[in-house]
N, C-alpha and C positions, 0 to 999 in steps of 0.2 A: 280087892278094892278097886272100884271104878272111879276114874277121875274124869273131870269135865275138861274138855279141851276147848279153849276159846281161840277162834281164828279171827284175826283182824285183817281186814283187807284195806289196802290203801285205795283211796279213790283215784281215779285217773287224773293226771295233772290237767288242770284247766288252763288252756293257753289264753293269754290275754288278747290275742287276736290283733287285728290291724287297728291302729288308732283312728278315731273319727276324722281328725284333721292333722295335716302335717304341722310340725313345730312352729313354723313362722306364722301360719294362718291361725293356729291356736293362740299364739301370743298376741296377735292383733285382736282377736275376739276377746281375750281377757282384758286387754287394754281398754277396749270400748266398754266392756262390762264394768270395769273399775270406774269409768267416767260416769256411769249411771244409765247406760243404755238398757232398754227393756229386753226381757227374754224373747218376746215375740219379734221385735225388730232384729235382734241378733239371729234368730232362727231363720227369718226370711232372707237376711243378707247372706248368710253362710250356707243355706240349703240344708238346715237341720230342723228337727222337731223342737218344740219348746222343752219337752222333757229331756232331750239330749243336752240342750243349753243349760238347763237347771243342773243336770248331772255334772257337766263340765265346771259350772260355778262351784258346786259342792266339792268336787274332787280337787279343785285348785283354789279353795277358799283362803289358804295361807298366802298363796301367791297374789291373790286379789287384795288381801289386806296390805301386803307389802307395796303393791302398786299404788293403792289409795294413799298410804302413808307417804310414799315418795312424792306423789302429786301434791299432797298438802304441804310438804316441806318446800317443794319448788314454788308453790303458790305463795308461801310466806315471804318469798323474796320480793322486794319492792318492784312495782311495775308489771308483775306477772298476774295473769288472770286465773282465778280459782276454777277447779273442774266444773262445778255447776254452771258457772257463767260461760265457760268454754262450750259446754253442751248447748246452752241457750243461744249463743252466737251462731253455732253450727246449725241449730234448728231454724233460726230466723234468716240465715244466709246474708244476702246483701241488703236487708232491711235495716241493719244496724251499722254504725260507724263509730270508731273510737276517736275522740278528740284529745287535745293536750290536757294535762293535769287531771286525768281520771274522769273526764266528762264523756258522755255518750249520746248518740243520736239514735232515735227509733223512728223510722219513716220520715226522716228529715227534720224531726223536732227533738229538742233536748228531752232526755228521759233518764230517770235514775235506774239503778240496777234492779230494783224490785219490779218496776214496770216492764223492763226488758224480759225478765224471767217470767212474769205473768203472761206476757204476749207469747212467749215460747211455749208455756204450759197450755195455752188455749189451742195452739197448733198441735201440740203433742196429744191433747185430749181428743181432738177431732180425728187424729190418726190412730187413736187407740193405744198410745204409748204411755208409759208411766210418767207422772209429772216430775219436774225438777224440784227438789226440796231446797228452798232458800228462805232465810228468815224474813218474815214480814210479807210473804207473797200470798198466803192463803186469805188474809183479810181483804186484799185487793180483789181477788177472784170472787169472793163471796159478795162484795159490794157491787161488782160488775154483773153478777147474776140476778140481782134484785130488780 
């Protein structure tokens, strides 16, 4: 009687290799990604390709969700600025100023938050970055484009 012998070979162990970024740099990248920064902007800033940034986002999606949730909880505290507005203020730089009692200036004139985010989105669109999502902003942009 002849038997069949099955030989199983183990594949060589695949080493994970060297990580793309050191831990502190990766944490900074993930923090900016959680705030809504685009893959393209992150890739340029950290010297990676967009595909590598997407892969980092995918591999650390649970961490990103935690960072976003933490930011929302902190933004819920009175007097704190929500992440989309923080990104808008960072985009506009010194064109904005915060006054007392939740009032803001844009280019030296009083402006509500929708107009500030819309102005930041125009700059981000010119740079090729993703727009900041904020309630009521899209109708303002559509009216401005007419």
